[in-house]
Every structure is written in C-alpha cells, then in structure tokens.
C-alpha positions in Angstrom: 33.0 9.7 12.5 34.0 6.1 12.7 33.7 3.6 9.9 35.0 0.6 11.9 33.6 -1.9 9.4 36.0 -0.4 6.8 38.8 0.1 9.3 38.6 3.9 9.3 38.1 6.6 11.9 37.5 10.0 10.2 39.2 12.7 12.3 38.6 15.8 10.3 39.6 18.2 7.4 42.4 20.6 6.7 41.5 23.5 4.4 43.1 26.5 2.8 40.1 28.7 3.3 37.3 29.2 5.8 34.0 28.1 4.3 30.5 28.6 5.5 29.2 25.1 5.6 27.8 22.6 8.2 31.2 20.8 8.3 33.2 23.6 9.8 33.3 21.8 13.2 35.4 19.1 11.5 38.1 21.5 10.2 41.2 20.9 12.2 43.2 23.7 10.8 44.7 25.0 7.6 46.9 22.9 5.3 50.1 24.1 7.0 48.9 22.5 10.2 48.6 19.0 8.6 52.0 17.7 9.4 52.1 18.6 13.1 48.6 17.2 13.5 49.6 13.9 11.8 52.6 13.5 14.2 50.6 14.5 17.3 47.6 12.1 16.5 49.7 9.3 15.0 47.8 9.5 11.7 48.4 6.5 9.3 46.6 7.6 6.2 45.9 11.0 4.5 43.6 11.8 1.7 44.2 15.0 -0.2 41.4 16.4 -2.4 42.4 20.0 -2.9 42.4 21.3 -6.5 45.4 22.9 -8.1 48.0 21.8 -5.7 51.5 22.7 -6.7 53.9 19.9 -7.7 56.3 21.2 -5.0 53.7 20.9 -2.3 52.7 17.4 -3.4 56.4 16.3 -3.4 56.9 17.8 0.1 53.8 16.0 1.4 55.0 12.7 -0.2 58.4 13.0 1.5 56.7 13.8 4.8 54.4 10.8 4.5 57.2 8.5 3.5 59.4 9.6 6.4 56.5 9.1 8.8 55.1 5.8 7.4 51.8 7.4 6.4 49.8 6.3 3.4 49.2 9.3 1.1 46.2 9.2 -1.2 45.8 12.1 -3.7 42.3 12.5 -5.2 42.5 14.2 -8.5 39.8 15.5 -10.8 39.6 14.3 -14.4 41.6 17.2 -15.9 44.4 17.1 -13.3 47.5 15.0 -13.8 48.8 12.5 -11.2 52.4 12.9 -10.0 54.7 10.9 -12.3 55.9 8.7 -9.4 52.4 7.8 -8.2 50.5 4.5 -8.4 47.2 5.4 -9.9 44.0 3.6 -9.0 40.6 4.4 -10.4 37.3 3.9 -8.6 33.7 4.0 -10.0 
C-alpha cells in the first residue's frame, strides 16, 4: 500500500506468530527475518508495535537501525515503558 501524500510506501509486517486474519498476505516473515529484509529492500524506517519486547531485543534493534541509517519507531501501549535512551512522542 502506498501513501505517497505522506511520503510512505507500506511494504508489510513481520510477526512472531502466524495469525488467521485477512492481512496474512502482508506478512513478510517472522521477527528474525526483519534485519535481512531491511538490508535487501533498503528500508529507511521501521515501526515496531509488538507487546512485551525484551529490553535486549529493543537494544539490538536500535543498534541495527543506527548502523544502517534506519529510523526506528517503537509504538508502546500505555502500561509499557519506553527505553531510557528514546525520544518519546505522543499522538492523539
């Protein structure tokens, strides 16, 4: 899906589980496939909205994004805590 007026082209999801929903055709792989996909497709921005991510995984993803000049956006739920070195923006 392309949102050219916003400057985005949505390429797909990565998920830890297989789910039965109408968006399965957009799943590009599991979360472990994310890094290789980003390199292959020259991704410049990642949004992560998975609940209960470990701090170690978030740190690993931050380092990967920084090393590859990728913007990393972490969407957290109200009860979750943002990483201490993150810039926090609220919407809505």
